[in-house]
C-alpha positions in Angstrom: -19.1 -27.2 30.8 -15.8 -28.6 29.4 -15.7 -31.4 32.0 -19.3 -32.4 31.3 -18.6 -32.7 27.5 -15.5 -34.7 28.2 -17.3 -37.1 30.5 -19.9 -37.8 27.9 -17.2 -38.6 25.3 -15.2 -40.7 27.7 -18.3 -42.8 28.4 -18.6 -43.5 24.7 -14.9 -44.2 24.4 -14.6 -46.5 27.4 -18.1 -47.6 28.3 -19.0 -47.7 32.0 -16.7 -45.3 33.9 -16.6 -43.9 37.4 -15.8 -40.2 37.7 -15.0 -38.3 40.9 -13.1 -35.1 41.9 -14.5 -31.5 41.9 -17.2 -30.4 39.4 -20.2 -28.2 39.0 -23.8 -29.1 38.2 -23.2 -30.0 34.5 -20.5 -32.6 35.5 -22.6 -33.9 38.4 -25.5 -34.4 36.0 -23.3 -36.7 34.0 -22.7 -38.9 37.1 -19.6 -37.3 38.6 -19.2 -37.4 42.4 -18.0 -34.0 43.4 -16.0 -34.3 46.6 -16.2 -30.5 47.3 -18.3 -27.6 46.0 -16.7 -26.3 42.8 -17.5 -22.6 43.8 -14.9 -23.0 46.6 -12.2 -22.9 43.8 -13.8 -19.9 41.9 -11.4 -17.1 42.8 -9.5 -14.9 40.4 -6.4 -12.7 40.4 -3.2 -13.0 42.4 -4.1 -11.3 45.7 -7.7 -12.5 46.1 -6.9 -16.3 46.3 -4.5 -15.6 49.3 -7.6 -14.9 51.4 -8.8 -18.5 50.8 -5.3 -20.1 50.7 -5.7 -22.2 53.9 -9.0 -23.7 52.6 -7.6 -24.3 49.1 -4.5 -26.0 50.4 -6.7 -28.3 52.7 -8.8 -29.3 49.7 -5.8 -30.0 47.5 -4.1 -32.0 50.2 -7.2 -34.1 50.8 -7.6 -34.8 47.1 -4.0 -35.8 46.8 -4.3 -38.3 49.7 -7.5 -39.7 48.3 -6.1 -40.3 44.8 -2.8 -41.5 46.1 -4.6 -44.2 48.1 -7.2 -44.9 45.5 -5.3 -44.4 42.2 -7.5 -43.6 39.2 -6.7 -44.8 35.7 -6.2 -41.1 34.8 -6.4 -37.8 36.6 -7.6 -34.9 34.4 -7.1 -31.4 35.6 -9.6 -29.0 34.0 -8.2 -25.5 33.9 -7.4 -23.9 37.3 -3.7 -24.5 36.7 -2.4 -23.0 40.0 -4.6 -25.5 41.8 -4.4 -28.6 39.5 -0.9 -28.6 38.2 0.7 -29.1 41.6 -1.8 -31.9 42.3 -1.0 -33.5 38.9 2.7 -33.3 39.5 2.5 -35.0 42.9 0.1 -37.7 41.6 2.3 -38.4 38.6 5.2 -39.0 40.9 3.3 -41.8 42.5 2.4 -43.4 39.2 -0.9 -41.8 38.3 -1.3 -40.8 34.6 -2.3 -37.2 34.1 -3.8 -35.0 31.5 -4.6 -31.4 31.6 -7.5 -29.8 29.7 -7.2 -26.1 28.9 -3.7 -24.8 28.4 -2.4 -22.4 31.0 -1.5 -19.1 29.4 2.2 -19.9 29.2 2.3 -18.2 25.8 1.2 -14.9 27.5 2.9 -14.8 30.9 4.9 -16.8 33.4 6.5 -18.8 30.6 8.7 -20.7 33.1 5.6 -22.6 34.2 6.3 -24.9 31.1 8.9 -26.7 33.2 6.4 -27.6 35.9 3.9 -28.5 33.3 6.4 -30.9 31.7 6.8 -32.6 35.1 3.1 -32.6 35.8 1.3 -33.9 32.7 1.4 -36.9 30.4 -0.8 -35.0 27.9 -1.8 -31.4 27.4 -5.2 -30.8 25.7 -5.3 -27.4 24.0 -8.5 -25.7 22.9 -6.8 -23.2 20.6 -4.2 -23.7 17.8 -1.9 -20.9 18.9 -1.2 -22.7 22.1 0.5 -25.7 20.5 4.0 -24.5 19.6 5.2 -23.7 23.1 4.6 -27.3 24.2 6.2 -28.8 21.1 9.2 -26.6 21.7 9.6 -28.1 25.2 8.8 -31.7 24.4 5.4 -31.8 26.2 2.9 -34.2 24.5 0.1 -32.1 23.2 -3.1 -32.3 21.2 -5.3 -29.6 19.7 -8.9 -30.6 20.3 -10.9 -27.5 19.3 -13.5 -25.8 21.4 -16.9 -27.2 22.4 -18.6 -23.8 21.9 -17.6 -23.9 18.2 -19.2 -27.3 17.9 -22.3 -26.2 19.7 -23.1 -22.9 18.1 -24.2 -22.7 14.4 -22.0 -21.0 11.9 -24.8 -18.6 11.1 -26.8 -17.6 14.2 -30.4 -16.3 14.0 -30.6 -12.9 15.8 -34.3 -12.7 15.0 -35.1 -15.9 16.8 -33.0 -14.8 19.8 -34.9 -11.5 20.0 -38.2 -13.4 19.8 -37.1 -15.6 22.7 -36.3 -12.6 24.9 -39.3 -10.5 23.8 -37.1 -7.8 22.2 -38.5 -5.7 19.4 -37.3 -6.9 16.0 -36.2 -3.4 14.9 -34.8 -1.9 18.1 -31.1 -1.3 18.4 -29.8 -3.3 21.3 -26.6 -3.0 23.3 -25.8 -6.0 25.6 -23.8 -5.3 28.8 -22.0 -8.2 30.3 -19.8 -7.2 33.2 -18.8 -10.7 34.2 -20.1 -13.5 36.4 -17.9 -13.2 39.5 -18.7 -10.9 42.3 -15.4 -9.1 42.0 -15.9 -8.5 38.3 -19.4 -7.2 38.7 -18.3 -4.8 41.5 -15.5 -3.3 39.4 -17.1 -3.4 35.9 -20.9 -3.0 36.2 -20.7 0.7 37.3 -18.3 1.4 34.4 -20.5 -0.3 31.9 -23.6 1.6 33.2 -21.7 4.9 32.9 -20.8 3.9 29.3 -24.5 3.2 28.7 -25.4 6.7 30.0 -23.0 8.2 27.5 -24.4 6.0 24.7 -27.9 7.1 25.6 -27.0 10.7 25.2 -25.7 10.0 21.7 -28.4 7.5 20.7 -31.6 8.0 22.8 -33.4 5.1 21.1 -30.7 2.6 22.1 -32.0 -0.3 24.3 -29.7 -1.7 27.1 -30.0 -5.2 28.4 -27.8 -6.9 31.0 -27.8 -10.6 32.1 -27.1 -11.7 35.7 -25.2 -15.0 35.9 -27.0 -16.2 39.0 -29.3 -15.1 41.8 -26.5 -13.5 43.8 -25.4 -11.4 40.7 -29.0 -10.5 40.0 -29.4 -9.0 43.5 -26.0 -7.3 43.2 -26.9 -5.7 39.9 -30.3 -4.7 41.0 -28.7 -2.7 43.8 -26.1 -1.2 41.5 -28.8 -0.1 39.1 -30.5 2.0 41.8 -27.6 4.5 41.4 -28.6 5.1 37.8 -32.2 6.2 37.9 -32.1 8.0 34.6 -31.0 4.8 32.7 -33.4 2.2 31.6 -31.7 -1.2 31.6 -33.5 -4.5 31.4 -32.0 -7.1 33.7 -32.2 -10.7 32.8 -31.7 -13.9 34.9 -29.1 -15.8 32.9 -29.8 -15.9 29.1 -26.5 -14.3 28.3 -26.0 -16.3 25.1 -29.5 -15.4 23.8 -28.8 -11.8 24.6 -25.5 -11.7 22.8 -27.1 -13.4 19.7 -29.9 -10.8 19.8 -27.8 -7.7 20.3 -26.4 -5.3 17.7 -23.2 -5.0 19.8 -21.8 -6.3 23.0 -19.8 -4.6 25.8 -18.3 -7.4 27.9 -15.6 -8.4 30.3 -12.5 -10.2 28.9 -12.8 -14.0 29.2 -14.6 -16.9 27.6 -17.6 -14.7 26.9 -15.6 -13.0 24.2 -15.2 -16.3 22.4 -19.0 -16.9 22.6 -19.7 -13.4 21.3 -17.3 -14.1 18.4 -19.0 -17.4 17.5 -22.3 -15.6 17.6 -20.9 -13.2 15.1 -21.4 -10.1 17.2 -19.5 -6.8 17.1 -18.0 -6.2 20.6 -15.9 -4.1 22.8 -13.9 -6.0 25.4 -13.0 -4.3 28.7 -11.5 -5.5 32.0 -10.4 -4.1 35.4 -9.0 -6.0 38.3 -7.7 -5.2 41.8 -4.9 -2.6 41.6 -2.1 -4.8 43.0 -3.1 -7.9 40.9 -3.0 -5.7 37.8 0.4 -4.2 38.8 1.9 -7.7 39.0 0.2 -9.4 36.1 0.7 -6.5 33.6 4.5 -6.7 34.2 4.4 -10.4 33.4 2.4 -10.2 30.1 4.3 -11.1 27.0 1.4 -11.1 24.5 0.0 -8.1 22.6 -3.6 -9.1 23.2 -5.8 -10.6 25.9 -9.2 -10.9 24.1 -9.6 -14.3 22.6 -10.9 -13.0 19.2 -7.7 -11.0 18.9 -5.5 -13.9 20.0 -7.1 -16.2 17.5 -6.9 -13.7 14.6 -3.3 -12.7 15.5 -4.3 -9.0 15.2 -6.6 -6.4 16.8 -9.8 -7.7 15.5 -12.0 -6.2 18.3 -11.2 -3.3 20.6 -9.9 -4.3 24.0 -9.6 -1.7 26.8 -7.8 -2.8 30.0 -7.5 -1.3 33.5 -7.1 2.5 33.3 -8.0 2.5 29.6 -11.4 1.0 30.4 -13.1 4.4 30.8 -16.8 5.1 30.0 -15.6 7.6 27.4 -13.3 5.2 25.6 -15.8 2.3 25.8 -18.6 4.5 24.4 -16.4 5.8 21.5 -15.4 2.2 20.6 -19.0 1.0 20.7 -20.1 3.8 18.4 -17.6 2.6 15.8 -18.8 -1.0 16.3 -22.4 0.0 15.7 -21.5 2.0 12.7 -19.8 1.0 9.4 -21.8 -1.8 7.7 -18.8 -2.8 5.5 -16.6 -3.2 8.6 -19.3 -5.4 10.2 -19.3 -7.6 7.1 -15.5 -8.0 7.1 -15.6 -8.8 10.8 -18.3 -11.4 10.3 -16.1 -13.1 7.6 -13.1 -13.3 9.9 -15.3 -14.6 12.7 -16.6 -17.4 10.4 -13.1 -18.4 9.4 -12.0 -18.8 13.0 -15.3 -20.6 13.9 -14.6 -23.3 11.3 -11.0 -23.7 12.5 -12.3 -24.4 16.1 -15.2 -26.7 15.3 -13.4 -30.1 15.5 -15.8 -32.2 17.7 -13.9 -31.2 20.8 -15.1 -34.0 23.2 -14.5 -36.8 20.8 -11.0 -35.6 19.9 -10.2 -35.1 23.5 -11.4 -38.6 24.5 -9.5 -40.2 21.6 -6.3 -38.3 22.6 -6.7 -39.6 26.1 -7.3 -43.1 25.0 -4.2 -43.0 22.7 -2.1 -41.7 25.6 -3.3 -44.4 28.0 -2.6 -47.0 25.3 0.9 -45.7 24.7 1.7 -45.7 28.5 0.4 -49.2 29.0 -2.9 -48.6 30.8 
């Protein structure tokens, strides 16, 4: 999504351009030639990528040789820092200008990565304002460009319209369950979320539960998991996670970008996450930030509940959701804070990013 927005803006900035690398369907739709399927890079955690390490190294080596021998005007790494920063560093050594879109979480863990980033990039493009200072402190050129979701989503969403589009009753109380889009996330979180729904159903029998599946594979996986909960009525959707969040009274979701989307849609939420035990043991010892959920990071305080690893129990999630569905005054205050953050992020992301890249290329003599 980020890459496709940026390609559109770069076309406006520079006219006819040629784009190649690795991208998904949205980038390909904008004319990008994807040299490898993007899903081959879609692995999370610390232990899990080791299983695909030989393939990942082969892909990265082939990309380096291609761009070394066919130098682009600029190489832009989009997220995936453990894959792209090494590639950026090697390409920069042979004279290719580099930019990186989406700051690695150096403000949260593995802070020493800033040294590698300084060697790897001519420009860091940050989506969030709290990311800027660490780069300024280390002399890394940086630009805050805002977030495309904040540009795309209205300041005041229309839950009624979203319910109509999904065929949900206007007066029903709806809880959205979003256990993630990756197979590993769904395997770990979906049973916990459904157990939470069972407890919520005991307390509020009239509550409706709806769950979106990110793709056909997740739909099949969730359909199978739901068979273990015959007493629970859950409507399973193909996609439509945004419409569902907009329509819901509250959202239980995995930590990640979806939390930002739920915040921009002004929805009360409870954020939960579990990962493989050994990945968590390593990552939890590296964390230097109080929060992991984006609404909390952007607010600088515990704006929404976040329950991680052993704390992500059905009992704790159900209790937190009860509070989120409750106090109307708290919901109003939460909405006002969401609105403040939304305005701060809505900066016309793609245009600002393209302008920052153009300015950097001009300064470096491209």
